[in-house]
Phi, psi and omega in degrees: 000130181277143175287337180296321183288334182290325184275343182270138177292149178288155182295328178295323178295318180295320179294322179294319179295325180289331184279328186267117179289154181299327181296323179291318180297319180291330176289321182284321182242081180293162180301140179282151175288135179293147183299320182296324179292318179297317178301316180296318180297315179296316178301312180299317181295315180295318180297319179297318180297318181292312183291333179284344179090007178294330174251119187282160177300133180088352180285139182278138177252123181253124183307313185299315181292320178295320179298318177295317181296321181270356179060047177223174176280175183287334185299309178296331177293315180299317180295318179294319179297319179298317180293321178292329175294321179295332179271006179062029172269338180232160174229141179250128178247131181304129179061013178242315180129196182252134184231154176286133183272000000 
């Protein structure tokens, strides 16, 4: 097997690219939300929920449940919780979890 053939696109791939206009591709695959924006949105939503009193003082916050509720992965939730802990809105207890302060 030649290495030259591995790097070259197949003729079927080129024909497919020629047939699909860019406008259709952009409609099918819209731009992804930037990670920093998603982190900010999750942070803002959690802060709003905490300050509004929907989550009571002393209530435990579980990453998995928050991620499901906000329809995001656990990573932006984890980052938001860390940021809220720095602002003294939350407290983290070893082997217990994160709680509203």
